[in-house]
C-alpha positions as CSV (number, residue, x, y, z in Angstrom):
1,M,-9.6,5.1,-27.9
2,N,-9.4,5.2,-24.1
3,A,-13.2,4.8,-23.9
4,A,-13.2,1.9,-26.4
5,I,-10.5,0.0,-24.5
6,Y,-12.2,0.5,-21.2
7,Y,-15.6,-0.7,-22.4
8,L,-14.1,-3.7,-24.3
9,S,-12.1,-4.8,-21.2
10,L,-14.8,-4.1,-18.6
11,P,-16.8,-7.4,-19.1
12,F,-13.5,-9.4,-18.8
13,I,-12.6,-7.5,-15.6
14,Y,-15.9,-8.2,-14.0
15,A,-15.9,-11.8,-15.2
16,I,-12.5,-12.4,-13.5
17,S,-13.7,-10.5,-10.4
18,I,-16.7,-12.8,-9.8
19,L,-14.6,-16.0,-10.1
20,P,-14.0,-18.0,-6.9
21,F,-10.5,-17.7,-5.4
22,W,-9.3,-21.1,-6.5
23,W,-10.0,-20.1,-10.1
24,L,-8.2,-16.8,-9.6
25,Y,-5.1,-18.6,-8.4
26,R,-5.1,-20.8,-11.5
27,L,-5.1,-17.6,-13.6
28,S,-2.4,-16.3,-11.4
29,D,-0.3,-19.3,-12.1
30,F,-0.7,-18.8,-15.8
31,L,0.1,-15.1,-15.4
32,F,3.3,-16.0,-13.5
33,V,4.5,-18.1,-16.4
34,M,3.8,-15.3,-18.8
35,L,5.4,-12.4,-16.8
36,Y,8.3,-14.2,-15.2
37,H,9.4,-16.9,-17.7
38,L,8.1,-15.6,-21.0
39,F,8.3,-11.8,-20.9
40,G,10.6,-11.3,-18.0
41,Y,8.5,-8.3,-16.9
42,R,10.9,-5.8,-15.1
43,K,13.2,-8.6,-13.9
44,E,16.3,-6.5,-14.2
45,I,14.8,-3.8,-12.1
46,V,13.5,-6.2,-9.5
47,F,16.9,-8.0,-9.2
48,E,18.8,-4.8,-9.0
49,N,16.6,-3.5,-6.2
50,L,17.0,-6.8,-4.3
51,K,20.7,-6.9,-4.8
52,N,21.2,-3.3,-3.5
53,S,18.8,-3.8,-0.7
54,F,20.3,-7.1,0.6
55,P,24.0,-6.9,-0.4
56,E,24.9,-9.6,2.2
57,K,22.7,-12.2,0.5
58,P,24.1,-14.6,-2.2
59,E,22.8,-14.5,-5.7
60,K,21.0,-17.8,-5.3
61,E,19.0,-16.5,-2.4
62,L,18.2,-13.2,-4.2
63,L,16.9,-15.1,-7.3
64,E,14.7,-17.2,-5.0
65,I,13.2,-14.1,-3.4
66,Q,12.7,-12.7,-6.9
67,R,10.8,-15.8,-8.0
68,K,8.6,-15.7,-4.8
69,F,7.9,-12.1,-5.4
70,Y,6.6,-12.7,-8.9
71,R,4.5,-15.5,-7.6
72,Y,3.0,-13.1,-5.1
73,F,2.8,-10.2,-7.5
74,C,0.5,-12.3,-9.8
75,D,-1.7,-13.2,-6.9
76,L,-1.8,-9.5,-6.0
77,V,-3.1,-8.6,-9.4
78,M,-5.9,-11.2,-9.3
79,E,-6.8,-10.4,-5.7
80,T,-7.1,-6.7,-6.6
81,L,-9.5,-7.5,-9.4
82,K,-11.5,-9.6,-6.9
83,S,-11.8,-6.5,-4.6
84,I,-14.1,-5.0,-7.2
85,T,-16.9,-7.3,-6.2
86,I,-15.7,-9.0,-3.0
87,S,-18.3,-9.3,-0.2
88,K,-17.9,-8.2,3.4
89,S,-18.2,-11.7,4.7
90,T,-15.4,-12.9,2.4
91,L,-13.2,-10.0,3.5
92,A,-13.7,-10.9,7.2
93,K,-12.8,-14.5,6.4
94,R,-9.8,-13.7,4.2
95,V,-8.3,-10.8,6.2
96,K,-7.8,-11.0,9.9
97,F,-7.5,-7.7,11.6
98,T,-5.5,-7.4,14.9
99,G,-5.1,-4.2,16.8
100,T,-8.6,-2.9,16.2
101,E,-8.7,-1.9,19.9
102,I,-6.4,1.0,19.0
103,F,-9.0,2.4,16.6
104,E,-11.8,1.7,19.1
105,E,-9.9,3.7,21.8
106,Y,-9.3,6.7,19.5
107,Y,-12.8,6.5,18.1
108,N,-14.3,6.7,21.6
109,Q,-12.2,9.8,22.2
110,D,-13.5,11.4,19.0
111,Q,-9.8,11.3,17.8
112,S,-9.0,11.1,14.1
113,V,-5.8,9.3,13.2
114,I,-3.2,8.9,10.4
115,I,-2.5,5.4,9.1
116,A,1.0,5.0,7.7
117,M,1.6,1.9,5.5
118,G,3.6,0.7,2.5
119,H,3.1,-1.4,-0.6
120,F,3.5,-4.5,1.6
121,G,1.0,-7.3,1.3
122,N,-2.4,-6.6,-0.3
123,W,-3.1,-3.0,0.5
124,E,-6.3,-3.0,-1.6
125,L,-7.9,-5.9,0.4
126,G,-6.6,-4.2,3.5
127,G,-8.4,-1.0,2.7
128,A,-11.6,-2.8,2.0
129,R,-11.3,-4.9,5.2
130,F,-10.9,-1.7,7.2
131,A,-14.3,-0.5,5.9
132,I,-16.3,-3.2,7.6
133,E,-15.0,-2.1,11.1
134,P,-17.5,0.1,13.1
135,F,-14.9,2.8,13.9
136,H,-13.2,5.5,11.8
137,Q,-14.2,6.2,8.3
138,L,-11.2,5.5,6.1
139,F,-9.9,8.0,3.6
140,V,-7.0,6.9,1.3
141,I,-4.6,9.2,-0.4
142,Y,-4.2,8.2,-4.0
143,H,-2.9,9.3,-7.4
144,P,-5.7,9.6,-10.0
145,L,-5.1,7.6,-13.1
146,Q,-4.6,9.5,-16.4
147,N,-7.3,7.3,-18.1
148,K,-10.5,8.8,-16.6
149,Y,-12.5,5.6,-17.3
150,F,-10.2,3.3,-15.5
151,D,-9.7,5.9,-12.8
152,G,-13.5,5.8,-12.3
153,L,-13.4,2.0,-12.0
154,V,-10.6,2.2,-9.3
155,Y,-12.6,4.9,-7.5
156,R,-15.7,2.7,-7.3
157,M,-13.6,-0.3,-6.3
158,R,-12.0,1.6,-3.4
159,T,-15.2,3.4,-2.2
160,R,-17.9,0.8,-2.7
161,L,-17.8,-0.3,1.0
162,G,-17.8,3.2,2.4
163,N,-14.2,4.4,2.2
164,G,-13.3,7.8,0.8
165,L,-10.4,9.0,-1.3
166,Y,-8.4,12.2,-1.4
167,S,-6.2,12.9,-4.4
168,M,-2.6,13.6,-3.3
169,K,-2.8,17.2,-4.5
170,E,-6.0,17.8,-2.5
171,S,-5.1,15.7,0.6
172,L,-4.5,18.5,3.1
173,R,-7.6,20.4,1.9
174,G,-9.7,17.2,2.2
175,I,-8.4,16.4,5.7
176,I,-9.0,19.9,7.0
177,G,-12.5,19.9,5.4
178,D,-13.3,16.6,7.2
179,R,-11.8,17.6,10.5
180,K,-15.1,17.5,12.3
181,K,-15.5,13.8,11.4
182,V,-13.7,11.0,13.1
183,T,-11.5,9.7,10.3
184,A,-8.5,7.5,9.6
185,T,-6.5,8.9,6.7
186,A,-4.2,6.3,5.1
187,F,-0.9,7.3,3.5
188,I,0.8,4.6,1.4
189,A,4.0,6.4,2.1
190,D,6.8,4.4,0.5
191,Q,6.5,5.8,-3.0
192,T,9.3,7.8,-4.7
193,P,9.0,11.5,-4.2
194,S,10.6,14.2,-6.2
195,P,14.1,14.9,-4.7
196,K,13.1,18.5,-4.2
197,G,11.7,18.8,-0.7
198,A,12.2,15.1,0.1
199,H,13.9,13.9,3.3
200,W,16.9,11.6,2.7
201,M,17.6,8.7,4.9
202,Q,19.0,5.1,4.8
203,F,16.3,2.6,3.8
204,L,17.2,-1.0,2.8
205,N,20.9,-0.1,2.7
206,Q,20.4,2.7,0.3
207,D,20.3,6.5,0.4
208,T,16.6,7.1,-0.1
209,P,14.3,10.1,-0.6
210,V,11.1,9.8,1.4
211,F,7.9,11.9,1.6
212,V,7.6,14.2,4.5
213,G,3.9,15.0,3.9
214,T,2.7,12.2,6.2
215,G,4.7,13.7,9.1
216,K,3.8,17.3,8.3
217,I,0.0,16.6,8.2
218,A,0.2,14.5,11.4
219,E,2.1,17.3,13.1
220,K,-0.3,20.0,11.8
221,M,-3.5,18.2,12.6
222,K,-2.2,16.6,15.9
223,Y,-3.4,13.2,14.7
224,P,-1.7,10.1,16.2
225,V,0.0,7.9,13.7
226,V,-0.9,4.2,13.5
227,Y,1.3,1.8,11.5
228,I,-0.4,-1.1,9.6
229,G,1.4,-4.0,8.1
230,I,-0.5,-6.5,6.0
231,H,1.1,-9.9,6.4
232,R,0.4,-12.9,4.2
233,L,-0.3,-16.0,6.2
234,K,-0.8,-18.2,3.2
235,R,-2.2,-17.9,-0.3
236,G,-5.4,-15.9,0.0
237,Q,-5.1,-15.3,3.7
238,Y,-3.8,-12.1,5.4
239,E,-3.4,-10.5,8.8
240,M,-3.6,-6.8,9.1
241,R,-1.6,-5.8,12.2
242,A,-2.1,-2.3,13.6
243,E,0.2,-0.7,16.2
244,K,0.7,2.8,17.6
245,L,3.6,4.5,16.0
246,V,3.4,8.1,17.1
247,T,1.0,9.0,19.9
248,N,1.9,12.7,20.3
249,P,2.7,14.1,16.9
250,A,2.7,17.7,18.1
251,E,5.7,16.9,20.2
252,Q,7.8,15.5,17.3
253,E,9.3,16.9,14.1
254,A,7.7,15.7,10.8
255,I,11.0,14.2,9.8
256,D,11.1,12.1,13.0
257,I,7.6,10.8,12.2
258,V,8.5,9.7,8.6
259,E,11.7,8.1,9.8
260,A,9.8,6.1,12.4
261,F,7.4,4.9,9.7
262,T,10.2,4.1,7.2
263,K,12.2,2.1,9.7
264,R,9.2,0.2,10.9
265,L,8.3,-0.7,7.3
266,E,11.9,-1.7,6.6
267,N,11.7,-4.2,9.5
268,D,8.6,-5.9,7.9
269,I,10.3,-6.0,4.5
270,I,13.4,-7.6,5.8
271,K,11.4,-10.3,7.4
272,N,9.1,-10.9,4.3
273,P,10.8,-9.3,1.3
274,E,8.7,-11.2,-1.3
275,I,5.5,-9.3,-0.5
276,W,6.8,-5.8,-1.0
277,L,6.5,-4.1,-4.4
278,W,9.9,-4.4,-6.0
279,T,8.9,-3.6,-9.6
280,H,9.2,0.2,-9.3
281,R,12.4,2.2,-9.7
282,R,12.4,3.2,-6.0
283,W,15.9,4.5,-6.1
284,K,16.0,6.3,-9.4
285,H,16.9,9.7,-7.8
286,K,20.3,10.5,-6.3
287,R,20.9,13.0,-3.7
288,Q,22.4,16.3,-4.9
289,I,25.3,17.3,-2.7
290,N,26.1,21.0,-2.8
291,L,29.8,21.7,-2.4
């Protein structure tokens, strides 16, 4: 059944991917009507997340952020499909990259780095855009999909321009195995970890578990940490902004590194909340307090 669904849907996926952007955004407008107005896809989850994250905002403003988020979410879906076939020239035109001198500096020192980023802006186009720079080879930490056919499609989409992937379970082994290369390993580090072993901190006005793996690996490998935020300038136009976050990870605790990332991401979300991924149950776990 999985194979049948995959092969039936594949022609439609590629047909959408090769459409020009203006056509994709017409499809996105239709998808918005379906998801937001007709089916109400996860609207309760999104609104609850927004309300708890911004308790100072009135309901009218929260509803407007929610509407803008769904508009953007539908664009994100279409742009992600576009990344299956997008050309390097189109990426260079659509995604501006500032802060590349950081990677050039580290590359000239034969220094590998860790990239810390969140589900903010279009991270798929961002990864593809990084691949056309002449510096570090990018490896992205990812969760393999349960459907092996669609997982293979996602794998090809993310690696077709030269990037590599490490599954989350094999990430440390992969990084150590490639330690003789000059690499940039990207952690999309705002997902929801298991409460066991997570670090808890305040994030968007809520007690939040965060992954410590990014900090532990940076500390162990002595790789500087670079933060990247992918900002939407207008529909179909982005700016990737890189900045040094932790220059001497060996001198910091792993918890300090992940807190620095989380606070930096929070700052971007507060300024542009509609382009962060609100559909997930980010705060489904509660801290267990031992008395």
